[in-house]
N, CA, C and O atoms as CSV, one atom per row, in Angstrom:
chain,resi,resn,atom,element,x,y,z
A,1,MET,N,N,0.328,-1.594,0.293
A,1,MET,CA,C,0.245,-0.409,0.050
A,1,MET,C,C,0.582,1.465,-0.058
A,1,MET,O,O,-0.001,2.496,-0.394
A,2,ASP,N,N,2.051,0.963,0.533
A,2,ASP,CA,C,3.039,2.227,1.194
A,2,ASP,C,C,3.208,2.680,-0.898
A,2,ASP,O,O,3.007,3.841,-1.255
A,3,GLY,N,N,3.560,1.623,-1.901
A,3,GLY,CA,C,3.815,1.610,-2.876
A,3,GLY,C,C,3.210,3.089,-3.823
A,3,GLY,O,O,3.528,3.965,-4.627
A,4,CYS,N,N,2.193,2.570,-3.047
A,4,CYS,CA,C,0.889,2.272,-4.489
A,4,CYS,C,C,0.810,4.520,-4.100
A,4,CYS,O,O,1.138,5.574,-4.644
A,5,VAL,N,N,0.125,3.993,-2.786
A,5,VAL,CA,C,0.296,5.381,-2.546
A,5,VAL,C,C,1.451,5.957,-2.570
A,5,VAL,O,O,1.104,7.116,-2.796
A,6,ARG,N,N,3.092,5.985,-2.465
A,6,ARG,CA,C,4.519,7.274,-3.102
A,6,ARG,C,C,4.290,6.974,-4.144
A,6,ARG,O,O,4.004,7.989,-4.779
A,7,HIS,N,N,4.219,5.645,-5.063
A,7,HIS,CA,C,4.030,6.406,-6.427
A,7,HIS,C,C,2.551,6.414,-7.385
A,7,HIS,O,O,2.212,6.056,-8.513
A,8,GLY,N,N,1.725,7.259,-5.800
A,8,GLY,CA,C,0.663,8.210,-6.549
A,8,GLY,C,C,-0.354,7.555,-7.001
A,8,GLY,O,O,-1.428,8.028,-7.372
A,9,LEU,N,N,0.022,6.290,-6.970
A,9,LEU,CA,C,-1.071,5.192,-7.526
A,9,LEU,C,C,-2.982,5.061,-6.884
A,9,LEU,O,O,-3.116,4.236,-5.981
A,10,GLU,N,N,-4.396,5.865,-7.355
A,10,GLU,CA,C,-4.862,5.890,-6.872
A,10,GLU,C,C,-5.797,4.391,-6.729
A,10,GLU,O,O,-6.662,4.267,-5.861
A,11,ALA,N,N,-5.554,3.602,-7.454
A,11,ALA,CA,C,-6.531,2.123,-6.701
A,11,ALA,C,C,-5.437,1.393,-7.545
A,11,ALA,O,O,-4.702,1.776,-8.455
A,12,ILE,N,N,-5.642,-0.077,-6.756
A,12,ILE,CA,C,-5.187,-1.258,-6.488
A,12,ILE,C,C,-6.004,-1.994,-6.481
A,12,ILE,O,O,-6.898,-1.818,-5.653
A,13,GLY,N,N,-6.089,-3.308,-7.515
A,13,GLY,CA,C,-6.586,-4.509,-7.891
A,13,GLY,C,C,-6.115,-5.600,-6.816
A,13,GLY,O,O,-5.065,-6.235,-6.917
A,14,LEU,N,N,-7.160,-5.745,-5.636
A,14,LEU,CA,C,-6.627,-7.014,-4.975
A,14,LEU,C,C,-6.878,-8.162,-5.523
A,14,LEU,O,O,-7.571,-8.256,-6.536
A,15,TRP,N,N,-5.997,-9.829,-4.526
A,15,TRP,CA,C,-6.288,-10.830,-5.221
A,15,TRP,C,C,-7.219,-11.107,-4.284
A,15,TRP,O,O,-7.333,-10.038,-3.685
A,16,ARG,N,N,-8.138,-12.082,-3.665
A,16,ARG,CA,C,-8.263,-12.870,-2.409
A,16,ARG,C,C,-7.766,-13.284,-1.886
A,16,ARG,O,O,-7.676,-12.992,-0.694
A,17,GLU,N,N,-7.204,-14.118,-2.379
A,17,GLU,CA,C,-6.042,-15.163,-1.067
A,17,GLU,C,C,-5.135,-14.215,-0.403
A,17,GLU,O,O,-4.938,-14.550,0.765
A,18,HIS,N,N,-4.330,-12.818,-0.863
A,18,HIS,CA,C,-4.115,-11.651,-0.465
A,18,HIS,C,C,-4.784,-11.434,0.733
A,18,HIS,O,O,-4.445,-11.846,1.843
A,19,VAL,N,N,-6.045,-10.563,0.360
A,19,VAL,CA,C,-7.043,-9.897,0.793
A,19,VAL,C,C,-7.121,-10.376,2.106
A,19,VAL,O,O,-7.152,-9.528,2.998
A,20,ALA,N,N,-7.185,-12.318,2.599
A,20,ALA,CA,C,-7.646,-13.402,3.155
A,20,ALA,C,C,-7.096,-13.366,4.014
A,20,ALA,O,O,-7.576,-13.198,5.135
A,21,ASP,N,N,-5.036,-13.621,3.560
A,21,ASP,CA,C,-4.036,-13.804,4.406
A,21,ASP,C,C,-4.221,-12.147,5.765
A,21,ASP,O,O,-4.387,-11.969,6.972
A,22,HIS,N,N,-4.072,-11.467,4.704
A,22,HIS,CA,C,-4.259,-9.885,5.896
A,22,HIS,C,C,-5.423,-9.272,6.749
A,22,HIS,O,O,-5.608,-8.356,7.551
A,23,GLY,N,N,-6.349,-10.652,5.910
A,23,GLY,CA,C,-7.751,-10.514,6.815
A,23,GLY,C,C,-8.763,-9.114,6.122
A,23,GLY,O,O,-8.299,-7.985,5.963
A,24,LEU,N,N,-10.025,-9.466,5.822
A,24,LEU,CA,C,-11.220,-8.413,5.257
A,24,LEU,C,C,-10.804,-7.016,4.958
A,24,LEU,O,O,-10.257,-6.278,4.139
A,25,GLU,N,N,-11.698,-7.139,6.714
A,25,GLU,CA,C,-11.811,-6.135,7.425
A,25,GLU,C,C,-10.342,-5.344,7.176
A,25,GLU,O,O,-9.942,-4.516,6.357
A,26,ALA,N,N,-9.702,-6.120,8.441
A,26,ALA,CA,C,-7.948,-5.545,8.305
A,26,ALA,C,C,-7.993,-4.738,6.861
A,26,ALA,O,O,-7.917,-3.520,6.698
A,27,THR,N,N,-8.099,-5.499,6.125
A,27,THR,CA,C,-7.191,-5.216,4.520
A,27,THR,C,C,-8.277,-3.959,3.620
A,27,THR,O,O,-7.724,-3.242,2.785
A,28,ALA,N,N,-9.878,-3.789,3.895
A,28,ALA,CA,C,-10.711,-2.350,3.841
A,28,ALA,C,C,-9.802,-1.324,4.444
A,28,ALA,O,O,-8.963,-0.567,3.957
A,29,ALA,N,N,-10.207,-1.527,5.580
A,29,ALA,CA,C,-9.517,-0.411,6.893
A,29,ALA,C,C,-7.862,0.375,6.299
A,29,ALA,O,O,-7.414,1.521,6.270
A,30,LEU,N,N,-7.400,-0.898,5.923
A,30,LEU,CA,C,-5.752,-0.295,5.468
A,30,LEU,C,C,-5.921,0.350,3.967
A,30,LEU,O,O,-4.973,1.018,3.551
A,31,VAL,N,N,-7.007,0.196,3.181
A,31,VAL,CA,C,-6.637,0.439,1.627
A,31,VAL,C,C,-7.051,2.085,2.090
A,31,VAL,O,O,-6.398,3.094,1.827
A,32,ARG,N,N,-8.729,1.968,3.086
A,32,ARG,CA,C,-9.767,3.593,3.319
A,32,ARG,C,C,-8.173,4.523,4.068
A,32,ARG,O,O,-7.745,5.553,3.548
A,33,SER,N,N,-7.664,4.015,5.049
A,33,SER,CA,C,-6.716,4.745,5.521
A,33,SER,C,C,-5.378,6.035,4.744
A,33,SER,O,O,-4.862,7.135,4.943
A,34,ALA,N,N,-5.397,4.527,3.523
A,34,ALA,CA,C,-4.019,5.116,2.943
A,34,ALA,C,C,-4.703,6.712,1.565
A,34,ALA,O,O,-4.279,7.611,0.839
A,35,GLY,N,N,-5.716,6.182,1.949
A,35,GLY,CA,C,-6.665,7.210,0.655
A,35,GLY,C,C,-7.038,6.626,-0.658
A,35,GLY,O,O,-7.412,7.324,-1.601
A,36,GLN,N,N,-6.931,5.345,-0.703
A,36,GLN,CA,C,-6.940,4.156,-1.647
A,36,GLN,C,C,-8.068,3.899,-2.095
A,36,GLN,O,O,-9.031,4.032,-1.339
A,37,ARG,N,N,-8.301,3.365,-3.737
A,37,ARG,CA,C,-9.530,2.828,-3.470
A,37,ARG,C,C,-9.423,0.655,-4.317
A,37,ARG,O,O,-8.889,0.890,-5.401
A,38,VAL,N,N,-9.550,-0.230,-4.296
A,38,VAL,CA,C,-10.033,-0.903,-4.434
A,38,VAL,C,C,-10.541,-0.611,-6.189
A,38,VAL,O,O,-11.352,0.242,-6.546
A,39,SER,N,N,-9.683,-1.738,-7.232
A,39,SER,CA,C,-10.243,-1.263,-8.506
A,39,SER,C,C,-10.534,-2.585,-8.919
A,39,SER,O,O,-10.561,-2.663,-10.147
A,40,SER,N,N,-10.830,-3.979,-8.157
A,40,SER,CA,C,-11.309,-4.583,-8.294
A,40,SER,C,C,-11.129,-5.639,-7.718
A,40,SER,O,O,-9.924,-5.390,-7.713
A,41,LEU,N,N,-11.178,-6.555,-7.241
A,41,LEU,CA,C,-10.838,-8.054,-6.270
A,41,LEU,C,C,-11.220,-9.008,-7.825
A,41,LEU,O,O,-12.071,-9.044,-8.714
A,42,CYS,N,N,-9.607,-9.873,-7.293
A,42,CYS,CA,C,-9.405,-11.093,-8.549
A,42,CYS,C,C,-10.113,-12.132,-7.519
A,42,CYS,O,O,-10.399,-11.577,-6.459
A,43,ARG,N,N,-10.506,-13.672,-7.584
A,43,ARG,CA,C,-11.191,-13.674,-8.747
A,43,ARG,C,C,-12.614,-14.091,-8.408
A,43,ARG,O,O,-13.218,-13.453,-7.546
A,44,GLY,N,N,-13.236,-15.193,-9.069
A,44,GLY,CA,C,-14.394,-16.089,-8.941
A,44,GLY,C,C,-14.611,-16.319,-10.872
A,44,GLY,O,O,-14.095,-16.234,-11.987
A,45,GLY,N,N,-15.563,-16.590,-10.228
A,45,GLY,CA,C,-16.186,-17.587,-11.739
A,45,GLY,C,C,-15.642,-18.712,-11.920
A,45,GLY,O,O,-15.208,-18.931,-13.051
A,46,PHE,N,N,-15.510,-19.662,-10.976
A,46,PHE,CA,C,-15.026,-21.436,-11.348
A,46,PHE,C,C,-16.022,-21.846,-11.272
A,46,PHE,O,O,-16.385,-22.343,-10.206
A,47,PHE,N,N,-17.165,-21.783,-12.775
A,47,PHE,CA,C,-18.290,-22.547,-12.374
A,47,PHE,C,C,-18.121,-24.238,-12.138
A,47,PHE,O,O,-19.191,-24.817,-11.945
A,48,ASN,N,N,-16.742,-25.189,-12.133
A,48,ASN,CA,C,-16.660,-25.971,-12.476
A,48,ASN,C,C,-16.413,-26.683,-11.203
A,48,ASN,O,O,-16.559,-27.883,-10.971
A,49,GLU,N,N,-16.039,-25.793,-10.467
A,49,GLU,CA,C,-16.312,-26.815,-8.734
A,49,GLU,C,C,-17.698,-26.551,-8.017
A,49,GLU,O,O,-18.511,-25.645,-7.836
A,50,PRO,N,N,-17.421,-28.257,-7.631
A,50,PRO,CA,C,-19.044,-28.127,-6.809
A,50,PRO,C,C,-19.416,-26.951,-5.578
A,50,PRO,O,O,-20.620,-26.951,-5.320
A,51,ASP,N,N,-18.755,-26.141,-4.927
A,51,ASP,CA,C,-19.329,-25.620,-4.062
A,51,ASP,C,C,-19.350,-24.347,-5.104
A,51,ASP,O,O,-20.331,-23.638,-4.876
A,52,ARG,N,N,-18.612,-23.911,-6.083
A,52,ARG,CA,C,-19.545,-22.515,-7.048
A,52,ARG,C,C,-20.340,-22.035,-6.809
A,52,ARG,O,O,-20.292,-21.410,-7.869
A,53,ARG,N,N,-21.000,-21.736,-6.454
A,53,ARG,CA,C,-22.354,-20.893,-5.719
A,53,ARG,C,C,-21.560,-19.896,-4.496
A,53,ARG,O,O,-20.953,-18.828,-4.574
A,54,GLU,N,N,-21.987,-21.073,-3.034
A,54,GLU,CA,C,-21.274,-20.663,-2.470
A,54,GLU,C,C,-19.424,-19.255,-2.270
A,54,GLU,O,O,-19.331,-18.148,-1.739
A,55,GLN,N,N,-18.443,-20.077,-2.952
A,55,GLN,CA,C,-17.104,-19.222,-3.250
A,55,GLN,C,C,-17.566,-18.397,-4.038
A,55,GLN,O,O,-17.203,-17.232,-3.875
A,56,ASN,N,N,-18.693,-18.767,-5.364
A,56,ASN,CA,C,-18.897,-16.745,-6.171
A,56,ASN,C,C,-19.079,-15.682,-5.202
A,56,ASN,O,O,-18.434,-14.678,-4.899
A,57,ARG,N,N,-20.524,-16.395,-4.680
A,57,ARG,CA,C,-21.336,-14.967,-3.352
A,57,ARG,C,C,-20.046,-14.770,-2.796
A,57,ARG,O,O,-19.503,-13.687,-3.016
A,58,ARG,N,N,-19.538,-15.508,-2.206
A,58,ARG,CA,C,-18.528,-15.287,-0.874
A,58,ARG,C,C,-17.644,-13.743,-1.627
A,58,ARG,O,O,-17.711,-12.607,-1.156
A,59,ALA,N,N,-16.730,-14.233,-3.095
A,59,ALA,CA,C,-16.397,-13.276,-4.008
A,59,ALA,C,C,-17.165,-11.585,-3.920
A,59,ALA,O,O,-17.144,-10.475,-3.388
A,60,ILE,N,N,-17.912,-12.637,-5.082
A,60,ILE,CA,C,-19.199,-11.013,-4.482
A,60,ILE,C,C,-19.057,-10.250,-3.041
A,60,ILE,O,O,-18.775,-9.052,-3.082
A,61,ASP,N,N,-19.258,-10.947,-1.633
A,61,ASP,CA,C,-19.869,-10.626,-0.833
A,61,ASP,C,C,-18.669,-10.140,-0.286
A,61,ASP,O,O,-18.977,-9.117,0.326
A,62,GLU,N,N,-17.033,-10.413,-0.153
A,62,GLU,CA,C,-15.893,-9.371,-0.220
A,62,GLU,C,C,-15.332,-8.143,-0.702
A,62,GLU,O,O,-14.836,-7.163,-0.148
A,63,ALA,N,N,-15.680,-8.666,-2.586
A,63,ALA,CA,C,-15.982,-6.874,-2.946
A,63,ALA,C,C,-16.537,-5.860,-2.621
A,63,ALA,O,O,-16.144,-4.696,-2.698
A,64,ALA,N,N,-17.880,-6.460,-2.083
A,64,ALA,CA,C,-19.224,-5.643,-1.574
A,64,ALA,C,C,-17.781,-4.724,-0.578
A,64,ALA,O,O,-17.102,-3.805,-1.035
A,65,VAL,N,N,-17.713,-5.050,0.171
A,65,VAL,CA,C,-16.917,-4.705,1.296
A,65,VAL,C,C,-15.280,-3.984,1.861
A,65,VAL,O,O,-14.670,-3.388,2.749
A,66,LEU,N,N,-15.240,-4.597,0.573
A,66,LEU,CA,C,-13.611,-3.360,0.045
A,66,LEU,C,C,-14.475,-2.228,-1.044
A,66,LEU,O,O,-13.886,-1.875,-2.066
A,67,GLU,N,N,-15.433,-1.868,-0.850
A,67,GLU,CA,C,-16.562,-1.335,-1.981
A,67,GLU,C,C,-15.606,-1.423,-3.620
A,67,GLU,O,O,-15.285,-0.491,-4.356
A,68,ALA,N,N,-15.388,-2.692,-3.755
A,68,ALA,CA,C,-14.713,-2.367,-4.902
A,68,ALA,C,C,-15.607,-2.170,-6.322
A,68,ALA,O,O,-16.496,-3.020,-6.378
A,69,PRO,N,N,-15.593,-1.323,-7.402
A,69,PRO,CA,C,-16.959,-1.533,-8.181
A,69,PRO,C,C,-17.350,-2.404,-9.352
A,69,PRO,O,O,-18.264,-2.249,-10.161
A,70,ALA,N,N,-16.171,-3.639,-9.219
A,70,ALA,CA,C,-16.155,-4.609,-10.102
A,70,ALA,C,C,-15.194,-6.102,-8.848
A,70,ALA,O,O,-14.397,-5.907,-7.930
A,71,SER,N,N,-15.772,-7.479,-9.408
A,71,SER,CA,C,-15.005,-8.805,-9.316
A,71,SER,C,C,-15.248,-9.024,-10.320
A,71,SER,O,O,-16.346,-8.945,-10.871
A,72,SER,N,N,-13.681,-9.526,-10.974
A,72,SER,CA,C,-12.661,-9.900,-11.706
A,72,SER,C,C,-12.690,-11.705,-11.770
A,72,SER,O,O,-11.983,-12.416,-11.055
A,73,TRP,N,N,-13.620,-12.179,-12.739
A,73,TRP,CA,C,-14.190,-13.637,-13.335
A,73,TRP,C,C,-13.354,-13.629,-14.063
A,73,TRP,O,O,-13.122,-12.731,-14.871
A,74,CYS,N,N,-12.207,-15.515,-13.778
A,74,CYS,CA,C,-11.814,-16.423,-15.063
A,74,CYS,C,C,-12.980,-17.429,-14.452
A,74,CYS,O,O,-13.451,-17.824,-13.386
A,75,LEU,N,N,-13.151,-17.603,-16.347
A,75,LEU,CA,C,-14.475,-18.422,-16.277
A,75,LEU,C,C,-13.660,-19.444,-17.061
A,75,LEU,O,O,-13.338,-19.524,-18.246
A,76,ALA,N,N,-13.405,-20.312,-15.819
A,76,ALA,CA,C,-13.611,-21.538,-15.917
A,76,ALA,C,C,-14.444,-22.364,-15.960
A,76,ALA,O,O,-15.505,-22.425,-15.338
A,77,GLY,N,N,-14.092,-22.915,-16.557
A,77,GLY,CA,C,-15.795,-24.062,-17.233
A,77,GLY,C,C,-16.634,-23.590,-17.051
A,77,GLY,O,O,-16.851,-22.570,-16.396
A,78,CYS,N,N,-17.517,-24.481,-17.801
A,78,CYS,CA,C,-18.814,-23.294,-18.986
A,78,CYS,C,C,-19.948,-22.442,-17.400
A,78,CYS,O,O,-20.531,-22.935,-16.434
A,79,PRO,N,N,-19.764,-21.035,-17.911
A,79,PRO,CA,C,-20.787,-20.159,-17.159
A,79,PRO,C,C,-21.911,-20.405,-17.014
A,79,PRO,O,O,-22.202,-21.426,-17.636
A,80,PRO,N,N,-22.959,-19.856,-16.344
A,80,PRO,CA,C,-23.295,-20.547,-15.759
A,80,PRO,C,C,-25.108,-20.170,-17.286
A,80,PRO,O,O,-24.782,-19.339,-18.134
A,81,ASP,N,N,-26.200,-20.574,-17.418
A,81,ASP,CA,C,-27.506,-20.297,-17.995
A,81,ASP,C,C,-27.474,-18.951,-17.774
A,81,ASP,O,O,-26.469,-18.549,-17.186
A,82,PRO,N,N,-28.402,-18.039,-18.122
A,82,PRO,CA,C,-28.865,-17.202,-17.388
A,82,PRO,C,C,-29.789,-17.148,-16.291
A,82,PRO,O,O,-29.867,-16.061,-15.717
A,83,ALA,N,N,-30.410,-17.966,-15.934
A,83,ALA,CA,C,-30.501,-18.369,-14.757
A,83,ALA,C,C,-30.286,-18.935,-14.012
A,83,ALA,O,O,-31.051,-19.705,-13.430
A,84,THR,N,N,-29.545,-18.800,-13.869
A,84,THR,CA,C,-28.293,-19.178,-12.571
A,84,THR,C,C,-27.176,-18.387,-12.848
A,84,THR,O,O,-26.083,-18.864,-12.546
A,85,SER,N,N,-27.229,-17.008,-13.485
A,85,SER,CA,C,-26.418,-16.527,-13.205
A,85,SER,C,C,-25.727,-15.446,-11.670
A,85,SER,O,O,-26.352,-16.051,-10.799
A,86,PRO,N,N,-25.148,-14.659,-11.098
A,86,PRO,CA,C,-24.342,-14.640,-9.923
A,86,PRO,C,C,-24.786,-13.196,-10.472
A,86,PRO,O,O,-25.120,-12.468,-9.538
A,87,ALA,N,N,-24.845,-12.820,-11.246
A,87,ALA,CA,C,-25.221,-10.722,-11.594
A,87,ALA,C,C,-26.619,-10.441,-10.421
A,87,ALA,O,O,-26.741,-9.572,-9.557
A,88,PRO,N,N,-27.175,-11.115,-10.663
A,88,PRO,CA,C,-28.606,-10.060,-9.786
A,88,PRO,C,C,-28.066,-10.175,-8.989
A,88,PRO,O,O,-28.397,-9.167,-8.366
A,89,TYR,N,N,-26.865,-11.041,-7.941
A,89,TYR,CA,C,-26.189,-10.685,-6.288
A,89,TYR,C,C,-25.769,-10.120,-6.855
A,89,TYR,O,O,-26.495,-9.387,-7.527
A,90,ALA,N,N,-24.317,-10.022,-7.020
A,90,ALA,CA,C,-23.552,-8.857,-7.919
A,90,ALA,C,C,-24.195,-7.819,-7.575
A,90,ALA,O,O,-24.191,-7.368,-6.430
A,91,ALA,N,N,-24.879,-7.287,-8.642
A,91,ALA,CA,C,-25.746,-5.933,-8.525
A,91,ALA,C,C,-26.117,-5.011,-7.695
A,91,ALA,O,O,-26.066,-3.785,-7.602
A,92,GLU,N,N,-26.806,-6.597,-6.662
A,92,GLU,CA,C,-27.825,-5.961,-5.536
A,92,GLU,C,C,-26.735,-5.937,-4.541
A,92,GLU,O,O,-26.915,-4.899,-3.904
A,93,ARG,N,N,-26.017,-6.361,-4.224
A,93,ARG,CA,C,-24.089,-5.660,-3.602
A,93,ARG,C,C,-23.406,-4.453,-4.350
A,93,ARG,O,O,-22.357,-4.006,-3.886
A,94,GLY,N,N,-23.861,-4.000,-5.293
A,94,GLY,CA,C,-23.503,-2.439,-5.719
A,94,GLY,C,C,-22.103,-3.542,-7.006
A,94,GLY,O,O,-21.348,-2.930,-7.762
A,95,VAL,N,N,-22.114,-5.194,-6.910
A,95,VAL,CA,C,-20.549,-4.942,-7.597
A,95,VAL,C,C,-20.788,-5.389,-9.085
A,95,VAL,O,O,-21.705,-6.079,-9.531
A,96,ARG,N,N,-20.170,-5.056,-9.464
A,96,ARG,CA,C,-20.021,-6.149,-11.125
A,96,ARG,C,C,-19.230,-6.670,-11.490
A,96,ARG,O,O,-18.024,-6.423,-11.457
A,97,LEU,N,N,-20.041,-7.865,-12.094
A,97,LEU,CA,C,-19.152,-8.346,-12.387
A,97,LEU,C,C,-18.805,-8.493,-13.044
A,97,LEU,O,O,-19.680,-8.600,-13.904
A,98,ALA,N,N,-16.693,-8.798,-13.943
A,98,ALA,CA,C,-16.431,-8.481,-15.068
A,98,ALA,C,C,-15.466,-9.506,-15.460
A,98,ALA,O,O,-14.448,-9.861,-14.866
A,99,ILE,N,N,-16.062,-10.007,-16.790
A,99,ILE,CA,C,-14.829,-11.278,-17.574
A,99,ILE,C,C,-12.991,-10.924,-17.466
A,99,ILE,O,O,-12.451,-9.850,-17.728
A,100,GLU,N,N,-12.422,-12.015,-17.070
A,100,GLU,CA,C,-11.015,-10.819,-17.782
A,100,GLU,C,C,-11.037,-12.495,-18.685
A,100,GLU,O,O,-11.784,-13.435,-18.412
A,101,ALA,N,N,-9.982,-12.452,-19.781
A,101,ALA,CA,C,-9.721,-12.752,-20.175
A,101,ALA,C,C,-7.493,-12.966,-20.443
A,101,ALA,O,O,-6.673,-12.311,-21.086
A,102,PRO,N,N,-7.371,-14.404,-19.403
A,102,PRO,CA,C,-6.257,-15.004,-19.084
A,102,PRO,C,C,-5.692,-15.146,-20.633
A,102,PRO,O,O,-6.235,-15.637,-21.623
A,103,HIS,N,N,-3.921,-14.305,-20.404
A,103,HIS,CA,C,-3.428,-15.215,-21.711
A,103,HIS,C,C,-3.910,-16.308,-21.607
A,103,HIS,O,O,-4.411,-16.838,-20.615
A,104,PRO,N,N,-3.695,-16.925,-23.262
A,104,PRO,CA,C,-4.418,-17.821,-23.523
A,104,PRO,C,C,-2.969,-19.651,-22.644
A,104,PRO,O,O,-3.381,-20.803,-22.511
A,105,MET,N,N,-2.335,-19.450,-22.489
A,105,MET,CA,C,-1.418,-20.346,-21.233
A,105,MET,C,C,-2.246,-20.867,-20.478
A,105,MET,O,O,-2.104,-22.080,-20.326
A,106,TYR,N,N,-3.371,-20.210,-19.748
A,106,TYR,CA,C,-3.450,-20.317,-18.965
A,106,TYR,C,C,-4.564,-21.141,-19.133
A,106,TYR,O,O,-4.970,-21.792,-18.170
A,107,CYS,N,N,-5.360,-21.235,-20.698
A,107,CYS,CA,C,-6.882,-21.794,-20.891
A,107,CYS,C,C,-6.957,-22.966,-20.283
A,107,CYS,O,O,-8.116,-23.206,-19.943
A,108,ALA,N,N,-5.883,-24.142,-19.891
A,108,ALA,CA,C,-5.756,-25.415,-19.586
A,108,ALA,C,C,-6.547,-25.481,-17.936
A,108,ALA,O,O,-7.181,-26.357,-17.347
A,109,ASP,N,N,-6.217,-24.374,-17.667
A,109,ASP,CA,C,-6.596,-24.637,-15.936
A,109,ASP,C,C,-7.082,-23.358,-14.896
A,109,ASP,O,O,-7.358,-23.476,-13.703
A,110,ARG,N,N,-7.102,-22.010,-15.772
A,110,ARG,CA,C,-7.837,-21.171,-15.369
A,110,ARG,C,C,-9.674,-20.376,-16.227
A,110,ARG,O,O,-10.491,-19.539,-15.843
A,111,SER,N,N,-9.560,-21.125,-17.284
A,111,SER,CA,C,-10.783,-20.027,-17.718
A,111,SER,C,C,-10.556,-20.450,-19.618
A,111,SER,O,O,-9.776,-20.234,-20.545
A,112,VAL,N,N,-11.324,-20.879,-19.434
A,112,VAL,CA,C,-12.104,-20.991,-21.423
A,112,VAL,C,C,-12.456,-19.529,-22.174
A,112,VAL,O,O,-13.048,-19.790,-23.221
A,113,VAL,N,N,-12.350,-18.580,-22.057
A,113,VAL,CA,C,-12.212,-17.083,-22.206
A,113,VAL,C,C,-10.780,-17.007,-22.385
A,113,VAL,O,O,-10.447,-17.487,-21.301
A,114,SER,N,N,-10.034,-16.829,-22.792
A,114,SER,CA,C,-8.281,-16.755,-23.739
A,114,SER,C,C,-8.041,-15.351,-24.073
A,114,SER,O,O,-6.927,-14.834,-23.979
A,115,THR,N,N,-9.630,-14.423,-24.664
A,115,THR,CA,C,-8.619,-13.375,-25.850
A,115,THR,C,C,-9.745,-12.348,-24.858
A,115,THR,O,O,-10.723,-12.583,-24.148
A,116,LEU,N,N,-9.325,-11.670,-25.084
A,116,LEU,CA,C,-10.373,-10.440,-25.319
A,116,LEU,C,C,-11.134,-9.585,-25.950
A,116,LEU,O,O,-11.646,-8.572,-25.473
A,117,ALA,N,N,-11.208,-9.952,-26.934
A,117,ALA,CA,C,-12.239,-9.994,-28.384
A,117,ALA,C,C,-13.654,-11.017,-27.280
A,117,ALA,O,O,-14.713,-10.522,-26.894
A,118,GLN,N,N,-13.049,-12.874,-26.951
A,118,GLN,CA,C,-14.221,-13.989,-26.675
A,118,GLN,C,C,-14.855,-13.021,-24.960
A,118,GLN,O,O,-15.955,-13.183,-24.433
A,119,ALA,N,N,-14.230,-12.499,-24.688
A,119,ALA,CA,C,-14.512,-11.667,-23.533
A,119,ALA,C,C,-15.502,-10.831,-23.362
A,119,ALA,O,O,-16.373,-10.685,-22.504
A,120,LEU,N,N,-15.022,-9.974,-24.958
A,120,LEU,CA,C,-16.286,-9.046,-25.107
A,120,LEU,C,C,-17.740,-9.683,-25.758
A,120,LEU,O,O,-18.896,-9.269,-25.670
A,121,ASP,N,N,-17.350,-10.484,-26.222
A,121,ASP,CA,C,-18.305,-10.983,-27.600
A,121,ASP,C,C,-19.678,-12.177,-25.971
A,121,ASP,O,O,-20.724,-12.775,-25.715
A,122,LEU,N,N,-18.543,-11.736,-25.591
A,122,LEU,CA,C,-18.948,-12.918,-24.145
A,122,LEU,C,C,-19.896,-12.883,-22.986
A,122,LEU,O,O,-20.411,-13.784,-22.325
A,123,ALA,N,N,-19.983,-11.444,-22.927
A,123,ALA,CA,C,-20.258,-10.137,-21.810
A,123,ALA,C,C,-22.207,-9.889,-22.042
A,123,ALA,O,O,-22.839,-9.224,-22.863
A,124,PRO,N,N,-22.607,-10.701,-20.988
A,124,PRO,CA,C,-24.138,-9.713,-21.105
A,124,PRO,C,C,-23.467,-7.666,-20.690
A,124,PRO,O,O,-22.342,-7.262,-20.398
A,125,PRO,N,N,-24.731,-6.942,-20.863
A,125,PRO,CA,C,-24.793,-6.131,-20.563
A,125,PRO,C,C,-24.434,-5.995,-19.753
A,125,PRO,O,O,-23.682,-5.020,-19.771
A,126,GLU,N,N,-24.548,-6.748,-18.248
A,126,GLU,CA,C,-24.183,-6.316,-16.700
A,126,GLU,C,C,-23.567,-6.439,-16.357
A,126,GLU,O,O,-23.382,-6.125,-15.181
A,127,VAL,N,N,-22.320,-7.272,-17.449
A,127,VAL,CA,C,-21.561,-7.927,-17.103
A,127,VAL,C,C,-20.616,-7.360,-18.358
A,127,VAL,O,O,-20.797,-7.413,-19.575
A,128,GLY,N,N,-19.192,-6.620,-17.308
A,128,GLY,CA,C,-18.260,-5.426,-18.220
A,128,GLY,C,C,-16.620,-6.518,-18.230
A,128,GLY,O,O,-16.933,-7.561,-17.656
A,129,VAL,N,N,-15.893,-6.555,-18.440
A,129,VAL,CA,C,-14.838,-6.738,-19.225
A,129,VAL,C,C,-13.456,-6.350,-17.988
A,129,VAL,O,O,-13.430,-5.183,-17.597
A,130,VAL,N,N,-12.544,-7.172,-17.513
A,130,VAL,CA,C,-11.368,-6.660,-16.734
A,130,VAL,C,C,-10.127,-6.669,-17.633
A,130,VAL,O,O,-9.726,-7.799,-17.909
A,131,VAL,N,N,-9.310,-5.454,-18.239
A,131,VAL,CA,C,-7.933,-5.925,-19.088
A,131,VAL,C,C,-6.835,-5.507,-17.882
A,131,VAL,O,O,-6.650,-4.662,-17.006
A,132,ASP,N,N,-6.091,-7.021,-18.626
A,132,ASP,CA,C,-4.945,-7.124,-17.163
A,132,ASP,C,C,-3.581,-7.283,-18.214
A,132,ASP,O,O,-3.081,-8.168,-18.908
A,133,ARG,N,N,-3.409,-6.357,-17.992
A,133,ARG,CA,C,-2.206,-6.161,-19.405
A,133,ARG,C,C,-1.437,-6.686,-19.383
A,133,ARG,O,O,-0.825,-6.901,-20.429
A,134,PHE,N,N,-0.912,-7.330,-17.885
A,134,PHE,CA,C,-0.070,-8.662,-17.750
A,134,PHE,C,C,-0.629,-10.099,-18.641
A,134,PHE,O,O,-0.136,-11.126,-19.108
A,135,HIS,N,N,-1.613,-9.616,-18.565
A,135,HIS,CA,C,-2.456,-11.167,-19.860
A,135,HIS,C,C,-2.664,-10.327,-21.259
A,135,HIS,O,O,-2.875,-11.030,-22.248
A,136,LEU,N,N,-2.645,-9.483,-21.376
A,136,LEU,CA,C,-2.519,-8.933,-23.176
A,136,LEU,C,C,-1.062,-9.261,-23.864
A,136,LEU,O,O,-0.850,-8.953,-25.036
């Protein structure tokens, strides 16, 4: 956080596992006390996991606590059909889901979406796209 402030960055994208290591509430307090904001929380969307509904809701809830406007999702497995989409749950909490297209070398274990064009084609109007310069 000190590095972000020192270099004039106004927002930080956080990873859930690092937030968990530091503590959700402690991380939220640290971000606010530094005058920063969270740009996105990475990541959810693992639709191939048996407890995916609970995991994805937890990711959305964490993003809401951090006041992140977006929760970055890598679409591993098949995306849900509209009837089971987590987007309405996210919208109720002030979070917008955003599809992330990892570099194609990650498609075997992280995401079925591996290009920005695929993410843009796949995203319905209520879902955004996160552009990660590492993956592009």
